[in-house]
C-alpha positions as CSV (number, residue, x, y, z in Angstrom):
1,X,0.6,11.5,27.5
2,X,2.4,9.3,25.5
3,X,1.6,9.2,21.3
4,X,-0.1,5.9,20.2
5,X,3.0,4.6,18.1
6,X,1.1,2.8,15.0
7,X,3.2,0.5,12.4
8,X,2.1,0.2,9.0
9,X,3.0,-2.0,6.3
10,X,3.8,0.7,4.0
11,X,5.5,4.1,2.9
12,X,4.0,7.3,3.2
13,X,1.4,7.8,0.8
14,X,0.3,4.0,1.4
15,X,-3.1,2.4,1.8
16,X,-1.6,1.1,5.0
17,X,-1.1,4.7,6.3
18,X,-4.6,5.5,5.0
19,X,-6.1,2.4,7.1
20,X,-4.1,3.3,10.1
21,X,-5.5,6.8,9.9
22,X,-9.1,5.8,9.3
23,X,-8.9,3.5,12.6
24,X,-7.6,6.4,14.8
25,X,-10.4,8.3,13.7
26,X,-13.2,5.8,13.8
27,X,-11.8,5.0,17.5
28,X,-11.1,8.3,18.4
29,X,-7.3,8.6,18.9
30,X,-6.2,11.6,18.5
31,X,-2.6,11.5,19.9
32,X,-0.9,8.8,17.6
33,X,2.4,8.6,15.6
34,X,2.5,6.4,12.2
35,X,6.1,4.9,11.7
36,X,6.5,3.5,8.4
37,X,7.6,-0.1,8.3
38,X,7.3,-1.2,4.7
39,X,6.2,-4.6,5.2
40,X,4.6,-7.0,7.6
41,X,7.0,-8.8,8.8
42,X,9.0,-5.5,9.9
43,X,5.2,-4.6,11.3
44,X,5.3,-7.8,13.5
45,X,9.0,-7.7,14.4
46,X,8.3,-3.9,15.7
47,X,5.3,-5.3,17.8
48,X,7.8,-8.4,19.2
49,X,10.3,-5.8,20.3
50,X,7.5,-3.2,21.7
51,X,8.7,-0.5,19.1
52,X,5.2,-0.1,18.2
53,X,1.9,-0.1,20.4
54,X,-0.5,-1.3,17.3
55,X,0.3,-2.4,14.0
56,X,-1.8,-2.2,10.7
57,X,-1.6,-4.3,7.5
58,X,-3.6,-5.9,4.8
59,X,-4.5,-9.6,4.9
60,X,-7.2,-9.9,2.1
61,X,-8.6,-8.0,-1.2
62,X,-11.8,-8.5,-2.7
63,X,-10.2,-8.8,-6.0
64,X,-6.9,-9.9,-5.5
65,X,-7.5,-12.4,-2.7
66,X,-5.5,-13.1,0.5
67,X,-2.1,-11.0,0.9
68,X,0.3,-13.9,1.2
69,X,3.1,-11.7,2.6
70,X,0.7,-11.1,5.7
71,X,-0.2,-14.9,5.9
72,X,3.3,-15.5,5.7
73,X,4.5,-13.2,8.4
74,X,1.4,-13.9,11.0
75,X,2.5,-17.5,10.7
76,X,5.9,-16.5,12.5
77,X,4.6,-14.3,15.1
78,X,2.5,-14.4,18.3
79,X,0.0,-11.2,18.8
80,X,-3.5,-10.3,19.6
81,X,-6.2,-8.9,17.0
82,X,-7.6,-5.8,18.1
83,X,-9.9,-5.0,14.9
84,X,-10.6,-6.2,11.3
85,X,-11.6,-3.8,9.5
86,X,-12.0,-2.8,5.4
87,X,-11.1,0.5,3.3
88,X,-11.8,1.0,-0.4
89,X,-8.9,0.9,-2.8
90,X,-8.8,3.2,-5.8
91,X,-5.7,2.6,-7.6
92,X,-4.0,5.2,-10.3
93,X,-1.5,4.7,-12.6
94,X,1.2,7.5,-12.4
95,X,4.4,8.9,-14.2
96,X,6.9,11.4,-13.5
97,X,5.5,15.0,-14.4
98,X,6.6,14.9,-18.1
99,X,6.0,11.2,-18.7
100,X,3.6,10.5,-21.8
101,X,1.6,7.2,-21.9
102,X,3.2,6.2,-25.4
103,X,7.1,6.3,-23.5
104,X,5.8,4.0,-20.7
105,X,7.4,0.4,-20.9
106,X,7.4,-0.8,-17.4
107,X,4.6,-0.8,-15.0
108,X,5.8,-1.1,-11.2
109,X,3.8,-2.1,-7.9
110,X,3.2,-4.2,-5.2
111,X,1.8,-7.7,-6.4
112,X,-1.6,-7.1,-5.0
113,X,-2.4,-3.6,-7.1
114,X,-0.7,-5.7,-10.1
115,X,-3.6,-8.1,-9.0
116,X,-6.1,-5.9,-8.7
117,X,-5.6,-4.0,-11.9
118,X,-4.9,-7.4,-14.0
119,X,-7.2,-6.8,-16.5
120,X,-6.9,-3.4,-17.1
121,X,-3.2,-4.2,-17.6
122,X,-4.2,-6.8,-19.9
123,X,-6.5,-4.7,-22.0
124,X,-4.1,-1.5,-21.9
125,X,-0.7,-2.1,-21.4
126,X,-0.3,-5.6,-23.0
127,X,3.3,-5.2,-24.2
128,X,4.6,-3.2,-20.4
129,X,6.6,-5.2,-18.5
130,X,5.5,-5.8,-14.9
131,X,7.9,-5.4,-12.1
132,X,6.9,-6.5,-8.3
133,X,7.9,-3.7,-5.5
134,X,7.5,-3.9,-1.8
135,X,4.6,-1.4,-1.8
136,X,2.9,1.0,-3.7
137,X,3.7,4.0,-1.9
138,X,7.3,3.1,-1.9
139,X,7.1,2.6,-5.5
140,X,5.7,5.9,-6.3
141,X,8.3,7.5,-3.8
142,X,11.2,5.8,-6.1
143,X,10.0,6.7,-9.1
144,X,9.8,10.5,-8.2
145,X,13.6,10.1,-6.5
146,X,14.7,9.0,-9.8
147,X,15.2,5.1,-8.6
148,X,13.5,3.6,-11.6
149,X,13.7,4.6,-15.2
150,X,11.5,7.5,-16.7
151,X,9.6,5.1,-19.3
152,X,8.3,3.5,-15.8
153,X,4.9,4.2,-14.2
154,X,3.7,2.7,-11.0
155,X,0.1,1.8,-9.5
156,X,-0.4,4.1,-6.7
157,X,-3.0,6.3,-4.8
158,X,-4.0,9.4,-6.2
159,X,-2.4,10.9,-2.6
160,X,0.9,9.2,-3.7
161,X,0.8,11.6,-6.9
162,X,0.5,14.8,-4.5
163,X,2.7,13.8,-2.0
164,X,5.7,12.5,-4.3
165,X,5.0,15.1,-7.3
166,X,3.8,12.7,-9.9
167,X,1.4,12.8,-12.8
168,X,-1.7,11.0,-12.5
169,X,-1.9,9.1,-15.9
170,X,-5.0,7.4,-15.6
171,X,-7.5,7.0,-12.4
172,X,-9.6,4.2,-11.3
173,X,-7.9,1.7,-13.1
174,X,-8.6,-1.3,-10.5
175,X,-10.8,-4.0,-12.1
176,X,-13.4,-3.7,-9.6
177,X,-15.2,-0.4,-9.0
178,X,-15.8,-1.7,-5.3
179,X,-12.7,-2.6,-4.4
180,X,-12.1,-3.3,-0.6
181,X,-9.2,-4.4,1.5
182,X,-9.5,-6.1,4.6
183,X,-7.0,-4.8,7.4
184,X,-5.8,-5.8,10.7
185,X,-5.2,-3.9,13.5
186,X,-2.8,-6.2,16.2
187,X,-1.3,-5.6,19.4
188,X,1.1,-7.2,21.6
189,X,-0.1,-10.6,23.4
């Protein structure tokens, strides 16, 4: 039997990957593979080309609001919504293994993660430069590979710390204790 191919708008360790796994578990889908496509546009392009069977991406967060990248990409494609669901999102501040908080000059992440941690960043890191990236998990991967300076920390999941060998500088940094993101599961029309 052929594996269901689920395309996600994130890298390994992303909240989109978590959403896809939750969706598969909830729908008792056992035979599936995840394709990491980083952006919503890439997910919908892959769906158009029939390179994936299902696409999963975020559309709105309880604190950060609408995911504009998703709205813009959705306006350019024709697809069928299979399911709308939400997952809890808990952000961590991650640094390299030997990172010290006092050495951090820049905080990098997806713009939605930065929005969801805005008050924390203003309160704790008022002097840090904020750098937008394509994906929370991709930022963690880039930090671990040395593609970002050692004075950079990233906002990503606790899972990313394990996956990429990063140090958790602080857990649960999102402004809302109960922080949820709505995801769409879409298929070819």
